[in-house]
C-alpha positions in Angstrom: -18.0 -11.1 -18.8 -20.9 -11.0 -16.3 -20.8 -7.6 -14.6 -21.9 -9.2 -11.3 -19.0 -11.6 -11.4 -16.6 -8.7 -12.1 -18.0 -6.7 -9.2 -17.7 -9.7 -6.9 -14.1 -10.3 -8.0 -13.1 -6.6 -7.4 -14.8 -6.7 -4.0 -13.0 -9.8 -3.0 -9.7 -8.2 -4.3 -10.3 -5.1 -2.2 -10.9 -7.3 0.9 -7.7 -9.3 0.3 -5.9 -6.0 -0.4 -6.9 -4.6 3.0 -5.5 -7.6 4.7 -2.3 -7.4 2.7 -2.0 -3.7 3.6 -2.3 -4.3 7.3 0.6 -6.8 7.2 2.7 -4.6 4.9 2.3 -1.4 7.1 4.2 -3.1 9.9 7.0 -4.2 7.6 7.2 -0.7 6.0 7.2 1.1 9.4 10.3 -0.8 10.5 12.1 0.1 7.3 11.0 3.7 7.3 12.1 4.4 10.8 15.2 2.2 11.2 16.1 1.3 7.6 15.9 -2.4 8.6 14.5 -4.9 6.1 12.9 -7.2 8.6 12.6 -10.4 6.7 11.5 -12.1 9.9 8.2 -10.1 9.7 6.5 -13.1 7.9 7.6 -15.5 10.6 6.2 -13.2 13.3 3.0 -13.1 11.3 3.0 -16.9 11.4 3.4 -16.8 15.2 0.3 -14.5 15.3 -1.6 -17.2 13.4 -0.6 -19.8 16.0 -1.3 -17.5 18.9 -4.9 -17.0 17.8 -5.3 -20.7 17.0 -4.1 -22.0 20.4 -5.9 -19.3 22.4 -9.1 -20.3 20.7 -8.5 -24.0 20.8 -7.1 -24.5 24.3 -8.8 -21.7 26.2 -12.0 -21.3 24.2 -11.4 -17.6 23.5 -13.5 -15.8 21.0 -11.2 -15.7 17.9 -11.3 -11.9 17.7 -11.0 -11.4 21.4 -7.6 -13.0 21.1 -6.4 -9.7 19.5 -6.6 -8.1 22.9 -3.9 -10.5 24.0 -1.9 -10.8 20.8 -1.4 -7.0 20.2 0.3 -6.2 23.6 2.1 -9.6 23.6 3.6 -9.0 20.2 4.4 -5.3 21.0 6.4 -6.6 24.0 8.1 -9.2 21.8 9.0 -6.5 19.3 10.5 -4.3 22.1 12.5 -7.3 23.3 13.8 -8.2 19.8 14.7 -4.6 19.1 16.6 -4.3 22.4 18.3 -7.7 22.0 19.1 -7.8 18.3 18.0 -4.9 16.1 19.6 -2.2 18.2 23.0 -3.8 17.8 22.9 -3.5 14.0 20.8 -0.4 13.2 23.9 1.6 12.4 25.7 -1.2 10.5 25.4 -1.7 6.8 21.9 -2.8 5.7 23.1 -6.3 4.7 24.1 -6.9 8.3 20.6 -6.2 9.7 19.2 -8.2 6.8 21.3 -11.3 7.8 20.4 -10.9 11.5 16.7 -10.8 10.6 17.1 -13.7 8.2 18.7 -15.8 11.0 15.9 -14.8 13.3 13.3 -15.9 10.7 15.0 -19.3 10.4 15.0 -19.8 14.2 11.3 -18.9 14.5 10.3 -21.0 11.6 12.1 -24.1 12.7 11.1 -23.7 16.3 7.4 -23.6 15.1 8.0 -26.6 12.9 9.5 -28.6 15.9 6.7 -27.6 18.2 3.6 -27.8 15.9 4.7 -29.9 12.9 4.1 -28.8 9.2 0.4 -29.6 9.2 -1.9 -27.0 8.0 -4.3 -25.5 10.6 -7.2 -23.0 10.5 -8.5 -21.1 13.5 -12.2 -22.0 14.1 -14.5 -19.2 13.3 -17.3 -20.6 15.5 -20.3 -18.4 15.4 -18.7 -16.2 12.8 -18.7 -19.0 10.2 -21.5 -17.6 8.0 -22.0 -15.7 4.8 -23.2 -12.1 4.7 -25.1 -10.8 1.6 -24.1 -7.4 0.4 -26.5 -6.8 -2.5 -25.7 -9.5 -5.0 -22.4 -10.4 -3.3 -22.0 -13.0 -0.6 -19.0 -12.5 1.6 -17.8 -14.7 4.5 -18.2 -12.9 7.8 -14.5 -13.4 8.9 -13.4 -11.5 5.8 -15.8 -8.6 6.6 -14.4 -8.5 10.2 -10.9 -8.7 8.9 -11.5 -5.6 6.7 -13.1 -3.8 9.6 -10.1 -4.5 11.9 -7.7 -3.5 9.1 -9.4 -0.2 8.5 -9.4 0.5 12.2 -5.7 -0.2 12.3 -5.2 2.1 9.3 -7.1 4.9 11.0 -5.1 4.4 14.2 -1.8 4.5 12.4 -2.7 7.7 10.5 -4.0 9.4 13.7 -0.9 8.3 15.6 1.5 9.6 12.9 -0.3 12.8 12.1 -1.9 14.0 15.3 0.3 13.0 18.2 3.7 14.3 19.3 5.2 10.9 19.3 3.8 10.2 15.8 5.4 13.5 14.6 8.7 12.3 16.2 8.4 9.0 14.2 7.9 11.0 11.0 10.8 13.2 11.8 13.1 10.3 12.2 11.8 8.8 9.0 12.5 12.0 7.1 15.9 13.1 8.6 17.5 11.3 11.5 20.2 13.9 11.9 17.7 16.7 12.1 15.7 14.7 14.6 18.7 14.3 16.8 19.5 18.0 16.7 16.0 19.0 17.9 16.2 16.5 20.8 13.9 13.7 19.7 14.7 10.5 21.7 15.9 8.4 18.8 16.3 5.2 20.7 12.8 5.4 22.2 11.4 6.0 18.7 13.2 3.0 17.4 12.0 0.8 20.3 8.3 1.8 20.1 8.2 1.8 16.3 9.5 -1.8 16.2 7.1 -2.8 18.8 4.2 -1.4 16.8 5.6 -3.0 13.7 5.6 -6.5 15.3 2.2 -6.0 17.0 0.7 -5.3 13.5 2.3 -8.5 12.2 0.8 -10.4 15.1 -2.6 -8.8 14.7 -2.7 -9.5 10.9 -1.7 -13.1 11.6 -4.5 -13.4 14.2 -7.3 -12.2 11.9 -6.0 -14.0 8.8 -5.7 -17.4 10.7 -9.5 -17.6 10.3 -9.3 -17.2 6.6 -6.1 -18.8 5.3 -4.9 -22.3 6.3 -1.4 -21.9 7.8 1.7 -23.8 8.8 5.2 -22.7 9.8 6.1 -21.8 6.2 3.3 -19.4 5.6 5.5 -16.5 6.5 7.4 -16.6 3.2 4.3 -16.0 1.1 3.2 -13.0 3.0 6.7 -11.6 3.4 7.2 -11.6 -0.4 3.9 -9.9 -0.8 4.8 -7.3 1.8 8.1 -6.6 0.0 6.4 -6.2 -3.3 3.7 -3.9 -1.8 6.5 -1.8 -0.3 8.2 -1.5 -3.6 4.9 -0.7 -5.3 3.8 2.0 -2.8 7.3 3.3 -1.8 9.6 2.0 1.0 8.9 3.8 4.3 5.6 5.2 3.0 2.6 4.1 5.2 0.0 5.4 2.8 1.9 3.6 0.0 1.4 0.3 1.9 -2.3 0.8 2.0 -2.6 1.7 -1.7 -0.1 -0.9 -2.8 -2.0 -3.6 -0.9 -5.3 -2.7 -2.5 -3.8 -2.6 -6.0 -2.2 -6.0 -5.4 -5.4 -7.6 -4.0 -7.5 -6.4 -6.9 -4.9 -7.3 -9.5 -4.6 -10.8 -8.1 -8.3 -11.4 -8.2 -8.7 -10.1 -11.8 -5.8 -12.2 -13.0 -7.3 -15.3 -11.3 -10.6 -14.6 -12.9 -9.5 -13.7 -16.4 -6.4 -15.9 -16.9 -5.7 -18.5 -14.2 -5.6 -18.9 -10.5 -2.2 -20.5 -10.9 -0.8 -17.1 -11.8 -2.1 -15.3 -8.7 1.1 -15.4 -6.7 3.1 -14.2 -9.7 1.1 -10.9 -9.9 3.0 -9.3 -7.1 6.3 -9.8 -8.9 5.0 -8.6 -12.2 3.7 -5.4 -10.5 7.1 -5.0 -8.8 9.0 -5.3 -12.0 6.7 -2.8 -13.7 7.0 -0.2 -11.0 10.8 -0.6 -10.9 10.9 0.1 -14.6 8.4 3.0 -14.6 8.9 4.6 -11.1 11.7 2.9 -9.0 10.8 5.0 -6.0 7.3 3.7 -5.8 3.9 5.4 -6.2 4.4 7.6 -3.2 8.2 7.6 -3.2 10.3 10.7 -3.6 
């Protein structure tokens, strides 16, 4: 195998892995804090794709400038969803919250289908539609920007969780909710803000990936399944696990597509999930 081809394949895998990780962090945050498996996360990602698309098409916004609107908009949406639906089922059995989120995903998906049809769309990259040479490797500029945004979000999340009082409160709730209540941490506020951050990450990842992946109202399923597999791989509720799991998945998919067949690319996530469940059911960073 040509070493240059292998390097290019691994590089593209790491790029895809960064984007997967950004999406999976939001999903994992909601589970880690509230023990809610938000299967509507993929449909909220889909709405982020459409938000970037319409803001760019109708109002002529720079496609990356739309993130300044999408992030606060989706944070507000997450807060409203948490107050309206999720807060009612947090203390119910997990299957109840699962059904509520599943119902929400169907509503969002079918609403998008009615409004915008099932046609595939792609946000126009405009001036960003060019290739950048990094040594012997040519990478599309939107992918480089997507990685930069993803890394910025990773840094923001790690700083928030490790170096702020509210971040420590989130970690306390993730580790021991009873102990967090005893020391006076405002549990409901932590739930509210955490879910808002989770949904804003879904919207942001949808916005930046809408320039790379053609999307329609059904794209949420594909990314939701990948996020679930990444969470199993890295460990449910582990933010660092989402980052590492996403990178592993991205590189594995690229290598399988190169060495075996591109048709098997989407099966890689499930193969990795089965292997980690057999070898370490708690995930790489799980306890």
